[in-house]
Each structure stands twice: as C-alpha cells, then as structure tokens.
DSSP file (Angstrom, degrees, kcal/mol; ACC not computed):
  #  RESIDUE AA STRUCTURE BP1 BP2  ACC     N-H-->O    O-->H-N    N-H-->O    O-->H-N    TCO  KAPPA ALPHA  PHI   PSI    X-CA   Y-CA   Z-CA
    1    1 A X              0   0    0      0, 0.0     2,-0.7     0, 0.0     0, 0.0   0.000 360.0 360.0 360.0 135.8    0.0    0.0    0.0
    2    2 A X        +     0   0    0      1,-0.1     4,-0.4     2,-0.0     3,-0.0  -0.886 360.0 167.5-102.9 105.2    1.3    3.4   -1.0
    3    3 A X     >  +     0   0    0     -2,-0.7     4,-2.6     1,-0.1     5,-0.2   0.668  58.8  79.7 -96.1 -17.3    0.7    5.9    1.7
    4    4 A X  H  > S+     0   0    0      1,-0.2     4,-2.1     2,-0.2     5,-0.2   0.919  93.7  46.9 -63.6 -46.2    2.9    8.8    0.4
    5    5 A X  H  > S+     0   0    0      2,-0.2     4,-3.0     1,-0.2    -1,-0.2   0.927 114.8  50.4 -61.9 -41.4    0.4   10.2   -2.3
    6    6 A X  H  > S+     0   0    0     -4,-0.4     4,-2.5     1,-0.2    -2,-0.2   0.959 110.7  45.7 -54.1 -55.2   -2.4   10.0    0.3
    7    7 A X  H  X S+     0   0    0     -4,-2.6     4,-1.9     1,-0.2    -1,-0.2   0.798 114.6  49.6 -56.7 -35.3   -0.5   11.8    2.9
    8    8 A X  H  X S+     0   0    0     -4,-2.1     4,-2.2    -5,-0.2    -1,-0.2   0.910 111.9  48.8 -69.7 -43.5    0.6   14.4    0.3
    9    9 A X  H  X S+     0   0    0     -4,-3.0     4,-1.9     2,-0.2    -2,-0.2   0.820 110.2  49.4 -65.0 -35.1   -3.0   14.8   -0.7
   10   10 A X  H  X S+     0   0    0     -4,-2.5     4,-2.9    -5,-0.2     5,-0.2   0.915 111.1  51.7 -69.4 -41.6   -4.3   15.2    2.9
   11   11 A X  H  X S+     0   0    0     -4,-1.9     4,-2.8     1,-0.2    -2,-0.2   0.919 111.1  47.2 -62.4 -42.5   -1.7   17.8    3.6
   12   12 A X  H  X S+     0   0    0     -4,-2.2     4,-2.1     2,-0.2    -1,-0.2   0.885 110.6  51.6 -64.8 -38.6   -2.7   19.7    0.5
   13   13 A X  H  X S+     0   0    0     -4,-1.9     4,-2.8     2,-0.2    -2,-0.2   0.933 112.9  44.8 -55.3 -53.2   -6.3   19.5    1.4
   14   14 A X  H  X S+     0   0    0     -4,-2.9     4,-2.3     1,-0.2    -2,-0.2   0.895 113.7  49.9 -66.1 -40.4   -5.7   20.9    4.9
   15   15 A X  H  X S+     0   0    0     -4,-2.8     4,-2.2    -5,-0.2    -1,-0.2   0.936 110.7  48.6 -60.9 -44.4   -3.5   23.5    3.7
   16   16 A X  H  X S+     0   0    0     -4,-2.1     4,-2.3     1,-0.2    -2,-0.2   0.882 112.4  49.3 -60.3 -45.1   -5.9   24.6    1.1
   17   17 A X  H  X S+     0   0    0     -4,-2.8     4,-2.1     2,-0.2    -1,-0.2   0.899 108.3  53.5 -63.9 -38.4   -8.8   24.7    3.7
   18   18 A X  H  X S+     0   0    0     -4,-2.3     4,-2.2     2,-0.2    -2,-0.2   0.876 110.4  47.6 -61.7 -41.2   -6.7   26.7    6.1
   19   19 A X  H  X S+     0   0    0     -4,-2.2     4,-2.9     1,-0.2    -1,-0.2   0.891 110.6  50.7 -70.9 -32.8   -6.0   29.3    3.5
   20   20 A X  H  X S+     0   0    0     -4,-2.3     4,-2.2     2,-0.2    -2,-0.2   0.859 110.0  49.9 -68.0 -33.1   -9.6   29.5    2.6
   21   21 A X  H  X S+     0   0    0     -4,-2.1     4,-2.4     2,-0.2     5,-0.2   0.919 113.6  45.9 -63.6 -49.4  -10.6   29.9    6.2
   22   22 A X  H  X S+     0   0    0     -4,-2.2     4,-2.7     1,-0.2     5,-0.2   0.956 114.1  48.4 -59.6 -49.5   -8.1   32.8    6.6
   23   23 A X  H  X S+     0   0    0     -4,-2.9     4,-2.1     1,-0.2    -2,-0.2   0.927 112.5  48.1 -64.3 -39.8   -9.1   34.4    3.4
   24   24 A X  H  X S+     0   0    0     -4,-2.2     4,-2.7     1,-0.2    -1,-0.2   0.904 111.7  49.9 -64.4 -40.3  -12.8   34.2    4.3
   25   25 A X  H  X S+     0   0    0     -4,-2.4     4,-2.7     1,-0.2    -1,-0.2   0.875 110.6  50.6 -64.0 -38.4  -12.1   35.6    7.8
   26   26 A X  H  X S+     0   0    0     -4,-2.7     4,-1.9     2,-0.2    -2,-0.2   0.858 110.3  47.9 -71.0 -33.7  -10.2   38.5    6.3
   27   27 A X  H  X S+     0   0    0     -4,-2.1     4,-2.4    -5,-0.2     5,-0.4   0.925 111.7  51.8 -70.2 -41.2  -12.9   39.3    3.8
   28   28 A X  H  X S+     0   0    0     -4,-2.7     4,-2.7     2,-0.2    -2,-0.2   0.937 114.0  44.2 -51.5 -50.6  -15.6   39.2    6.8
   29   29 A X  H  < S+     0   0    0     -4,-2.7    -1,-0.2     1,-0.2    -2,-0.2   0.934 117.0  44.5 -62.9 -45.7  -13.4   41.5    8.8
   30   30 A X  H  < S+     0   0    0     -4,-1.9    -1,-0.2    -5,-0.2    -2,-0.2   0.827 132.8  15.9 -68.1 -36.6  -12.7   43.9    6.0
   31   31 A X  H  < S+     0   0    0     -4,-2.4    -2,-0.2    -5,-0.1    -3,-0.2   0.497  89.4 124.1-119.2 -10.2  -16.3   44.0    4.6
   32   32 A X    ><  -     0   0    0     -4,-2.7     3,-1.7    -5,-0.4    -4,-0.0  -0.019  69.4-113.1 -62.7 162.5  -18.7   42.7    7.2
   33   33 A X  T 3  S+     0   0    0      1,-0.3    37,-0.4    37,-0.1    38,-0.3   0.780 116.5  55.8 -61.2 -29.8  -21.7   44.6    8.5
   34   34 A X  T 3  S+     0   0    0     -6,-0.1    -1,-0.3    36,-0.1     2,-0.1   0.352  76.9 130.2 -92.9   9.5  -20.2   44.8   11.9
   35   35 A X    <   -     0   0    0     -3,-1.7    35,-0.3    -7,-0.1     2,-0.2  -0.431  57.3-128.0 -62.7 132.3  -16.9   46.5   10.6
   36   36 A X        -     0   0    0     33,-0.1     2,-0.3    -2,-0.1    33,-0.2  -0.572  15.5-141.2 -80.6 142.4  -16.1   49.6   12.6
   37   37 A X        -     0   0    0     31,-1.7    31,-0.4    -2,-0.2     3,-0.1  -0.715  36.2 -85.6-100.2 157.0  -15.5   52.9   10.9
   38   38 A X        -     0   0    0     -2,-0.3    -1,-0.1     1,-0.1    28,-0.1  -0.347  50.5-106.0 -60.5 137.2  -12.8   55.2   12.0
   39   39 A X        -     0   0    0     28,-0.1     2,-0.3    -2,-0.1    28,-0.2  -0.283  33.8-151.8 -66.6 147.3  -13.9   57.6   14.8
   40   40 A X  E     -A   66   0A   0     26,-2.2    26,-3.6    -3,-0.1     2,-0.5  -0.927   2.4-139.6-124.9 153.2  -14.5   61.1   13.8
   41   41 A X  E     -A   65   0A   0     -2,-0.3     2,-0.4    24,-0.2    24,-0.2  -0.929  13.3-171.8-123.4 130.3  -14.2   64.3   15.9
   42   42 A X  E     -A   64   0A   0     22,-2.7    22,-2.7    -2,-0.5     2,-0.1  -0.968  25.8-121.3-118.3 137.0  -16.5   67.4   15.9
   43   43 A X  E     -A   63   0A   0     -2,-0.4     2,-0.4    20,-0.2    20,-0.3  -0.407  20.1-156.4 -78.2 144.8  -15.7   70.6   17.7
   44   44 A X        -     0   0    0     18,-2.4     2,-0.4    -2,-0.1     3,-0.1  -0.956  12.3-174.9-117.5 141.1  -18.0   72.0   20.5
   45   45 A X  B     +D  156   0B   0    111,-0.6   111,-0.5    -2,-0.4    16,-0.0  -0.963  57.1  30.5-135.3 156.0  -18.0   75.6   21.4
   46   46 A X  S    S+     0   0    0     -2,-0.4    -1,-0.1   109,-0.1    16,-0.1   0.710  79.4 111.5  78.3  22.9  -19.7   77.7   24.1
   47   47 A X        +     0   0    0     14,-0.2   106,-0.3    -3,-0.1    14,-0.1   0.657  39.8 125.7-100.0 -11.0  -20.1   75.0   26.7
   48   48 A X        +     0   0    0     12,-0.1   105,-0.3   104,-0.1     2,-0.3  -0.144  27.8 154.4 -56.2 129.9  -17.6   76.4   29.2
   49   49 A X  B     -I   59   0C   0     10,-1.8    10,-2.5   103,-0.1   103,-0.1  -0.973  47.7 -87.1-150.9 152.8  -18.9   76.9   32.7
   50   50 A X        -     0   0    0     -2,-0.3     8,-0.1     8,-0.2     7,-0.1  -0.352  48.3-108.5 -59.3 140.7  -17.4   77.1   36.2
   51   51 A X    >   -     0   0    0      3,-0.3     3,-1.5     5,-0.2    -1,-0.1  -0.355  19.7-122.0 -63.4 146.3  -16.9   73.8   38.0
   52   52 A X  T 3  S+     0   0    0      1,-0.3    93,-0.2    37,-0.1    -1,-0.1   0.708 117.8  61.5 -60.9 -22.1  -19.2   73.1   40.9
   53   53 A X  T 3  S-     0   0    0      1,-0.2     2,-2.9     4,-0.2    -1,-0.3   0.445  91.8-158.5 -83.4   1.8  -15.9   72.8   42.9
   54   54 A X  S <  S+     0   0    0     -3,-1.5     2,-1.9     1,-0.1    -3,-0.3  -0.244  80.6  62.8  55.5 -64.8  -15.2   76.5   41.9
   55   55 A X  S    S+     0   0    0     -2,-2.9     2,-0.3    -3,-0.1    -1,-0.1  -0.601  95.9  82.7 -85.8  81.9  -11.4   76.2   42.4
   56   56 A X  S    S-     0   0    0     -2,-1.9    -5,-0.2    -5,-0.1    25,-0.1  -0.970  94.8 -60.2-166.6 170.7  -11.1   73.6   39.7
   57   57 A X        -     0   0    0     -2,-0.3    -4,-0.2     1,-0.1    -6,-0.1  -0.464  66.8-105.5 -59.6 145.4  -10.8   73.2   35.8
   58   58 A X        -     0   0    0     -8,-0.1     2,-0.6     1,-0.1    22,-0.4  -0.393  33.8-101.3 -71.9 153.9  -13.9   74.7   34.2
   59   59 A X  B     +I   49   0C   0    -10,-2.5   -10,-1.8    20,-0.1    -1,-0.1  -0.662  62.4 156.6 -72.0 117.8  -16.5   72.3   32.9
   60   60 A X        -     0   0    0     -2,-0.6     2,-0.6   -12,-0.2   -12,-0.1  -0.448  25.7-173.4-152.9  74.3  -15.5   72.6   29.2
   61   61 A X        -     0   0    0      1,-0.2   -14,-0.2   -14,-0.1    18,-0.1  -0.626  10.1-178.4 -71.3 116.1  -16.4   69.7   26.9
   62   62 A X        +     0   0    0     -2,-0.6   -18,-2.4    16,-0.2     2,-0.3   0.473  54.2  19.1-106.7  -2.3  -14.6   70.8   23.6
   63   63 A X  E     -A   43   0A   0    -20,-0.3     2,-0.5    15,-0.2    15,-0.4  -0.995  58.0-132.1-161.5 161.4  -15.6   68.0   21.2
   64   64 A X  E     -A   42   0A   0    -22,-2.7   -22,-2.7    -2,-0.3     2,-0.6  -0.975  21.7-151.4-114.0 120.7  -17.8   65.2   20.3
   65   65 A X  E     -AB  41  76A   0     11,-2.6    11,-2.2    -2,-0.5     2,-0.5  -0.881  14.7-162.4-101.3 127.5  -16.2   61.9   19.3
   66   66 A X  E     +AB  40  75A   0    -26,-3.6   -26,-2.2    -2,-0.6     2,-0.3  -0.924  14.3 170.4-115.5 122.5  -18.4   59.9   17.0
   67   67 A X  E     - B   0  74A   0      7,-2.5     7,-3.6    -2,-0.5     2,-0.4  -0.954  14.6-156.8-126.0 151.3  -17.9   56.2   16.2
   68   68 A X  E     + B   0  73A   0    -31,-0.4   -31,-1.7    -2,-0.3     2,-0.3  -0.994  18.8 161.1-129.9 138.9  -20.2   53.8   14.4
   69   69 A X  E >   - B   0  72A   0      3,-2.4     3,-1.6    -2,-0.4   -33,-0.1  -0.932  63.4 -14.9-158.2 130.5  -20.3   50.0   14.7
   70   70 A X  T 3  S-     0   0    0    -37,-0.4   -36,-0.1   -35,-0.3     3,-0.1   0.831 128.5 -44.6  49.5  48.9  -22.9   47.3   13.9
   71   71 A X  T 3  S+     0   0    0    -38,-0.3    56,-2.5     1,-0.2    57,-0.6   0.570 117.3 108.1  77.9  13.4  -25.8   49.7   13.4
   72   72 A X  E <   -BC  69 126A   0     -3,-1.6    -3,-2.4    54,-0.3     2,-0.5  -0.960  55.9-149.4-119.4 133.2  -25.1   51.8   16.5
   73   73 A X  E     -BC  68 125A   0     52,-2.9    52,-2.2    -2,-0.4     2,-0.5  -0.935  13.4-156.3-103.8 129.0  -23.7   55.3   16.7
   74   74 A X  E     -BC  67 124A   0     -7,-3.6    -7,-2.5    -2,-0.5     2,-0.5  -0.908   7.2-169.3-106.7 125.3  -21.6   56.1   19.8
   75   75 A X  E     -BC  66 123A   0     48,-3.1    48,-2.8    -2,-0.5     2,-0.4  -0.961   6.8-177.7-113.6 127.9  -21.2   59.8   20.9
   76   76 A X  E     -BC  65 122A   0    -11,-2.2   -11,-2.6    -2,-0.5     2,-0.3  -0.969   9.1-178.7-125.6 137.5  -18.7   60.7   23.6
   77   77 A X  E     - C   0 121A   0     44,-2.0    44,-2.3    -2,-0.4     2,-0.3  -0.945  16.6-145.1-127.5 156.3  -17.8   64.0   25.3
   78   78 A X  E     + C   0 120A   0    -15,-0.4     2,-0.3    -2,-0.3    42,-0.2  -0.905  17.4 174.3-123.3 147.0  -15.1   64.6   27.9
   79   79 A X  E     - C   0 119A   0     40,-2.5    40,-2.6    -2,-0.3     2,-0.3  -0.977  13.9-151.7-147.0 157.6  -14.8   66.8   30.9
   80   80 A X        -     0   0    0    -22,-0.4     2,-0.3    -2,-0.3    38,-0.1  -0.820  11.4-171.0-133.2 161.2  -12.1   67.1   33.7
   81   81 A X        -     0   0    0     36,-0.3    35,-0.1    -2,-0.3   -25,-0.1  -0.986  18.3-151.4-149.6 147.1  -11.5   68.0   37.2
   82   82 A X        +     0   0    0     -2,-0.3     2,-1.7   -25,-0.1   -26,-0.1   0.590  67.6 106.2 -93.6 -12.4   -8.3   68.4   39.4
   83   83 A X    >>  -     0   0    0      2,-0.1     3,-2.1     1,-0.0     4,-1.5  -0.487  65.4-149.6 -79.2  88.7   -9.9   67.5   42.7
   84   84 A X  T 34 S+     0   0    0     -2,-1.7    32,-0.2     1,-0.3    -2,-0.1  -0.267  77.6   8.8 -60.5 136.0   -8.5   64.1   43.2
   85   85 A X  T 34 S+     0   0    0     30,-1.4    -1,-0.3     1,-0.2    -2,-0.1   0.262 130.0  54.9  78.7 -19.9  -11.0   61.9   45.2
   86   86 A X  T <4  +     0   0    0     -3,-2.1    -2,-0.2    29,-0.1    -1,-0.2   0.794  63.8 146.2-117.2 -54.0  -13.8   64.3   45.1
   87   87 A X     <  -     0   0    0     -4,-1.5     2,-0.3    25,-0.1    27,-0.2  -0.157  45.1-106.9  54.0-155.6  -14.6   65.3   41.4
   88   88 A X  E     -E  113   0B   0     25,-1.3    25,-2.6    57,-0.1     2,-0.3  -0.955  17.2 -98.6-158.8 173.0  -18.3   66.0   40.7
   89   89 A X  E     -EF 112 144B   0     55,-3.6    55,-2.9    -2,-0.3     2,-0.4  -0.836  27.3-165.1-103.1 145.9  -21.4   64.8   39.0
   90   90 A X  E     -EF 111 143B   0     21,-3.4    21,-2.6    -2,-0.3     2,-0.5  -0.992   2.9-164.5-132.6 126.4  -22.5   65.9   35.5
   91   91 A X  E     -EF 110 142B   0     51,-2.7    51,-2.1    -2,-0.4     2,-0.4  -0.943  16.2-165.9-110.2 119.0  -26.0   65.3   34.2
   92   92 A X  E     -EF 109 141B   0     17,-3.1    17,-2.4    -2,-0.5     2,-0.4  -0.836  16.7-160.3-114.3 139.3  -26.3   65.8   30.4
   93   93 A X  E     -EF 108 140B   0     47,-2.8    47,-2.1    -2,-0.4     2,-0.5  -0.968  11.6-164.8-101.8 127.8  -29.3   66.1   28.0
   94   94 A X  E     -EF 107 139B   0     13,-3.0    13,-2.7    -2,-0.4     2,-0.4  -0.979   2.7-169.7-120.1 118.8  -28.5   65.4   24.5
   95   95 A X  E     -EF 106 138B   0     43,-2.3    43,-2.9    -2,-0.5     2,-0.3  -0.880   9.1-167.9 -99.9 132.9  -31.1   66.6   21.9
   96   96 A X  E     -EF 105 137B   0      9,-2.5     9,-1.7    -2,-0.4     2,-0.4  -0.975  10.7-179.0-122.6 142.8  -30.5   65.3   18.3
   97   97 A X  E     -EF 104 136B   0     39,-1.9    39,-2.9    -2,-0.3     2,-0.5  -0.931  23.6-139.6-142.8 120.6  -32.2   66.5   15.1
   98   98 A X  E  >  - F   0 135B   0      5,-3.1     4,-2.1    -2,-0.4    37,-0.3  -0.658  11.9-157.7 -75.6 116.1  -31.4   65.0   11.7
   99   99 A X  T  4 S+     0   0    0     35,-1.9    -1,-0.1    -2,-0.5    36,-0.1   0.640  88.7  43.7 -77.8 -11.5  -31.3   68.0    9.3
  100  100 A X  T  4 S+     0   0    0     34,-0.7    -1,-0.2    32,-0.2    33,-0.1   0.877 128.1  22.3 -96.1 -47.3  -32.0   65.8    6.2
  101  101 A X  T  4 S-     0   0    0     33,-0.2    -2,-0.2    31,-0.2    30,-0.1   0.555  94.0-128.0-103.7 -13.8  -34.7   63.5    7.4
  102  102 A X     <  +     0   0    0     -4,-2.1    -3,-0.1     1,-0.3     2,-0.1   0.441  53.1 152.0  76.1   5.2  -36.2   65.6   10.4
  103  103 A X        -     0   0    0     27,-0.2    -5,-3.1    -6,-0.1     2,-0.3  -0.370  21.8-175.3 -65.8 138.1  -35.9   62.7   12.9
  104  104 A X  E     +E   97   0B   0     -7,-0.2     2,-0.3    -2,-0.1    -7,-0.2  -0.916  12.3 152.9-131.6 161.2  -35.4   63.9   16.5
  105  105 A X  E     -E   96   0B   0     -9,-1.7    -9,-2.5    -2,-0.3     2,-0.4  -0.981  28.7-126.5-174.7 176.3  -34.8   62.5   19.8
  106  106 A X  E     +E   95   0B   0     -2,-0.3     2,-0.3   -11,-0.2   -11,-0.2  -0.992  19.3 179.8-138.4 136.7  -33.4   63.0   23.4
  107  107 A X  E     -E   94   0B   0    -13,-2.7   -13,-3.0    -2,-0.4     2,-0.3  -0.973  13.0-147.7-137.1 155.3  -30.9   61.0   25.4
  108  108 A X  E     -E   93   0B   0     -2,-0.3     2,-0.3   -15,-0.2   -15,-0.2  -0.879   9.2-170.9-124.8 151.4  -29.6   61.5   28.8
  109  109 A X  E     -E   92   0B   0    -17,-2.4   -17,-3.1    -2,-0.3     2,-0.5  -0.997   5.0-169.4-139.8 137.6  -26.3   60.7   30.5
  110  110 A X  E     +E   91   0B   0     -2,-0.3     2,-0.3   -19,-0.2   -19,-0.2  -0.952  26.3 158.9-133.3 111.3  -25.4   60.9   34.3
  111  111 A X  E     -E   90   0B   0    -21,-2.6   -21,-3.4    -2,-0.5     2,-0.4  -0.898  30.6-136.7-131.9 158.0  -21.6   60.6   34.9
  112  112 A X  E     -E   89   0B   0     -2,-0.3     2,-0.5   -23,-0.3     8,-0.3  -0.927   7.6-147.0-111.4 141.4  -19.0   61.4   37.5
  113  113 A X  E     +E   88   0B   0    -25,-2.6   -25,-1.3    -2,-0.4     2,-0.3  -0.941  20.8 175.0-101.9 130.4  -15.6   62.8   37.1
  114  114 A X    >   -     0   0    0     -2,-0.5     3,-1.7   -27,-0.2   -30,-0.1  -0.798  35.0-101.6-137.4  93.7  -13.2   61.5   39.6
  115  115 A X  T 3  S+     0   0    0    -32,-0.4   -30,-1.4     1,-0.3     3,-0.1  -0.138 104.3  42.2 -52.7 143.4   -9.6   62.6   39.1
  116  116 A X  T 3  S+     0   0    0    -32,-0.2    -1,-0.3   -35,-0.1     2,-0.2  -0.966 114.7  70.1 -86.7  10.1   -7.1   61.6   38.0
  117  117 A X  S <  S-     0   0    0     -3,-1.7     2,-0.4     1,-0.1   -36,-0.3  -0.493  81.8-118.3 -90.1 157.7   -9.6   60.2   35.3
  118  118 A X        -     0   0    0     -2,-0.2   -38,-0.2   -38,-0.1     2,-0.2  -0.716  26.4-124.9 -89.8 137.9  -11.4   62.2   32.8
  119  119 A X  E     -C   79   0A   0    -40,-2.6   -40,-2.5    -2,-0.4     2,-0.4  -0.604  29.1-168.5 -80.0 155.5  -15.2   62.1   32.9
  120  120 A X  E     -C   78   0A   0     -8,-0.3     2,-0.6   -42,-0.2   -42,-0.2  -0.999  24.1-145.3-140.7 140.4  -17.1   61.1   29.8
  121  121 A X  E     -C   77   0A   0    -44,-2.3   -44,-2.0    -2,-0.4     2,-0.5  -0.947  27.2-171.7-100.4 122.5  -20.7   61.2   28.6
  122  122 A X  E     +C   76   0A   0     -2,-0.6     2,-0.4   -46,-0.2   -46,-0.2  -0.979   6.8 176.4-125.5 117.2  -21.1   58.1   26.5
  123  123 A X  E     -C   75   0A   0    -48,-2.8   -48,-3.1    -2,-0.5     2,-0.4  -0.985  12.5-163.3-126.3 128.1  -24.3   57.8   24.5
  124  124 A X  E     +C   74   0A   0     -2,-0.4     2,-0.4   -50,-0.2   -50,-0.2  -0.916  12.3 178.7-110.5 134.3  -25.1   55.0   22.1
  125  125 A X  E     -C   73   0A   0    -52,-2.2   -52,-2.9    -2,-0.4     5,-0.1  -0.993  37.2-108.8-137.1 122.8  -28.0   55.4   19.7
  126  126 A X  E >>  -C   72   0A   0     -2,-0.4     4,-1.4   -54,-0.2     3,-1.2  -0.279  29.6-132.9 -52.7 135.2  -29.2   53.1   17.0
  127  127 A X  H 3> S+     0   0    0    -56,-2.5     4,-3.1     1,-0.3    -1,-0.2   0.858 105.4  62.1 -65.4 -31.0  -28.1   54.7   13.8
  128  128 A X  H 34 S+     0   0    0    -57,-0.6    -1,-0.3     1,-0.2     4,-0.1   0.807 102.3  51.6 -64.7 -26.9  -31.6   54.1   12.3
  129  129 A X  H <4 S+     0   0    0     -3,-1.2    -1,-0.2     1,-0.1    -2,-0.2   0.837 114.2  42.6 -74.5 -34.3  -33.0   56.3   15.1
  130  130 A X  H  < S-     0   0    0     -4,-1.4    -2,-0.2    -5,-0.1   -27,-0.2   0.889 103.6-142.6 -73.0 -39.9  -30.5   59.2   14.2
  131  131 A X     <  -     0   0    0     -4,-3.1     2,-0.2    -5,-0.2    30,-0.1   0.026  24.2 -76.8  87.0 152.8  -30.9   58.8   10.5
  132  132 A X  S    S+     0   0    0     30,-0.1     2,-0.2    -4,-0.1    30,-0.2  -0.566  91.3  35.5 -83.2 151.5  -28.1   59.2    8.0
  133  133 A X  E    S- G   0 161B   0     28,-3.3    28,-2.9    -2,-0.2     2,-0.1  -0.705 104.6  -2.5 108.9-162.1  -26.7   62.6    7.1
  134  134 A X  E     - G   0 160B   0     -2,-0.2   -35,-1.9    26,-0.2   -34,-0.7  -0.467  61.9-174.8 -73.2 137.1  -26.2   65.8    9.0
  135  135 A X  E     -FG  98 159B   0     24,-2.5    24,-2.5   -37,-0.3     2,-0.5  -0.979  17.7-141.9-135.4 118.7  -27.4   65.6   12.6
  136  136 A X  E     -FG  97 158B   0    -39,-2.9   -39,-1.9    -2,-0.4     2,-0.5  -0.694  16.9-160.9 -83.0 127.1  -27.4   68.6   14.9
  137  137 A X  E     -FG  96 157B   0     20,-3.4    20,-1.7    -2,-0.5     2,-0.5  -0.933   5.2-169.4-104.9 129.5  -26.5   67.7   18.6
  138  138 A X  E     -FG  95 156B   0    -43,-2.9   -43,-2.3    -2,-0.5     2,-0.4  -0.977   6.8-160.1-118.0 123.1  -27.4   70.1   21.4
  139  139 A X  E     +FG  94 155B   0     16,-2.9    16,-1.9    -2,-0.5     2,-0.4  -0.827  11.6 179.9-103.2 135.4  -25.9   69.4   24.8
  140  140 A X  E     -F   93   0B   0    -47,-2.1   -47,-2.8    -2,-0.4     2,-0.3  -0.975  13.2-176.9-133.0 116.4  -27.3   70.8   28.1
  141  141 A X  E     -F   92   0B   0     -2,-0.4    11,-2.6    11,-0.3     2,-0.4  -0.858  20.8-161.9-119.3 151.5  -25.5   69.9   31.4
  142  142 A X  E     -FH  91 151B   0    -51,-2.1   -51,-2.7    -2,-0.3     2,-0.4  -0.995  16.4-158.0-124.6 128.0  -26.0   70.4   35.0
  143  143 A X  E     +FH  90 150B   0      7,-2.6     7,-3.6    -2,-0.4     2,-0.4  -0.852  15.6 178.7-106.9 134.9  -22.9   69.9   37.2
  144  144 A X  E     +FH  89 149B   0    -55,-2.9   -55,-3.6    -2,-0.4     5,-0.2  -0.983  17.6 178.7-140.8 144.8  -23.2   69.2   40.9
  145  145 A X        -     0   0    0      3,-2.1   -57,-0.1    -2,-0.4   -58,-0.0  -0.591  61.0 -74.6-121.5-162.5  -21.1   68.4   44.0
  146  146 A X  S    S+     0   0    0     -2,-0.2     3,-0.1     1,-0.2   -58,-0.0   0.734 128.7  42.3 -71.4 -14.0  -22.4   67.9   47.5
  147  147 A X  S    S-     0   0    0      1,-0.3     2,-0.3   -95,-0.1    -1,-0.2   0.870 119.6 -17.8 -97.7 -38.8  -23.1   71.7   48.0
  148  148 A X        -     0   0    0    -96,-0.1    -3,-2.1     2,-0.0     2,-0.4  -0.964  52.0-114.7-159.8 174.9  -24.7   72.9   44.8
  149  149 A X  E     -H  144   0B   0     -2,-0.3     2,-0.4    -5,-0.2    -5,-0.3  -0.939  18.1-165.9-122.2 142.6  -25.5   72.6   41.1
  150  150 A X  E     -H  143   0B   0     -7,-3.6    -7,-2.6    -2,-0.4     2,-0.2  -0.972  14.8-141.4-129.8 119.5  -24.4   74.7   38.4
  151  151 A X  E     -H  142   0B   0     -2,-0.4     2,-0.3    -9,-0.3    -9,-0.2  -0.492  15.1-140.4 -73.1 144.2  -26.0   74.5   34.9
  152  152 A X        -     0   0    0    -11,-2.6   -11,-0.3    -2,-0.2  -104,-0.1  -0.720  27.2 -96.1 -95.4 152.5  -23.8   74.9   31.9
  153  153 A X        -     0   0    0   -105,-0.3   -12,-0.2    -2,-0.3     2,-0.1  -0.349  45.0-101.1 -68.1 150.4  -24.8   76.8   28.8
  154  154 A X        -     0   0    0    -14,-0.1     2,-0.3   -16,-0.1   -14,-0.2  -0.423  44.9-178.4 -68.5 146.5  -26.2   74.9   25.9
  155  155 A X  E     - G   0 139B   0    -16,-1.9   -16,-2.9    -2,-0.1     2,-0.3  -0.956   2.9-169.9-143.6 158.8  -23.8   74.1   23.1
  156  156 A X  E     -DG  45 138B   0   -111,-0.5  -111,-0.6    -2,-0.3     2,-0.3  -0.968  11.7-179.5-149.2 163.7  -24.2   72.4   19.8
  157  157 A X  E     - G   0 137B   0    -20,-1.7   -20,-3.4    -2,-0.3     2,-0.5  -0.953  28.2-119.8-150.6 163.9  -22.4   70.9   16.8
  158  158 A X  E     - G   0 136B   0     -2,-0.3     2,-0.2   -22,-0.2   -22,-0.2  -0.974  30.5-174.1-110.1 123.2  -23.4   69.2   13.5
  159  159 A X  E     - G   0 135B   0    -24,-2.5   -24,-2.5    -2,-0.5     2,-0.5  -0.707  22.2-125.7-107.0 164.0  -22.1   65.7   12.9
  160  160 A X  E     - G   0 134B   0     -2,-0.2     2,-0.6   -26,-0.2   -26,-0.2  -0.952  16.2-154.7-111.7 125.5  -22.4   63.5    9.9
  161  161 A X  E       G   0 133B   0    -28,-2.9   -28,-3.3    -2,-0.5   -88,-0.0  -0.858 360.0 360.0 -99.0 120.1  -23.9   60.0   10.4
  162  162 A X              0   0    0     -2,-0.6   -30,-0.1   -30,-0.2    -1,-0.1   0.419 360.0 360.0 -94.3 360.0  -22.7   57.6    7.7
C-alpha cells in the first residue's frame, strides 16, 4: 500500500482549507456589516462653565467623538476636574435633530468625574433612530457636587452620520 500520495493529498487539502478559512475571515473583517469605521471628531463651542468645585478646571467639553459600529452610533464628550478623590457629577441632556430627515430625539447621561480620570458622557443611539446625514447635537449639562448645582450653557455641533 502506497501511503505517500495519500499523505501528500491530505496535507494539500488541509493547507487549502486553512488558506480558505483565513481568506474568508479576512474578507468578513474587511467588509462585514459589523466592521467599525474610524472615529470622527467634531468641535463643540460655548459649553464652558465654572466647575461646581469653583477652584477647579472649568467644565468645558470641547468635542464630540463619533464612532459607528454594527448599526449603532456612539457619541462621547469629555470633561475634567483636578479635585482628586472628590470630582463632581455631570447630568447631560442630548437633543438630536437630523437636518435631512427631520428625525428627532433626546438621550440622557449621568456621569461622575473622579480625578485623575477624565469624565465622559457616553451615549449609544441606534443609527436608524438618528438617520443618516447631518445631525445637529445640542448638549445641556448640570454639574453638581455635595453643596450645589451649576448649569452649563447649551452648546451644539453638527455631525455626519454615515
């Protein structure tokens, strides 16, 4: 019985199957519906307000970071404090209005900033609820510590949902 051609045939088939699996995985990652797009950054202006800790960095989210993955759009803003161990709470209302389709909605985020870490408002919205195209975001935050609350001015930007 000659086993050499069979062994060579099996090795060839296994190698071909492995190459096919790797190629299929590469195509799925590169073109799949769940493939993430690069994050985009949109500037915010006019959000600055005194921190509720007064002697602190001002509340000043300067940008919205937008990421999209698997049918969901993620929106992130950042704010800081230098009061290690104390920080403060930030409650944000986000209104969105798609300028192309007219779709509107509201989302809320309640976060703490606790130095040395940066505080972030992170909001996930189904992309179908936002609609594709230009979307105006309007942020309204109230920042609080144990003593008082200080509202921040409304600020807005227009993002593009792909």
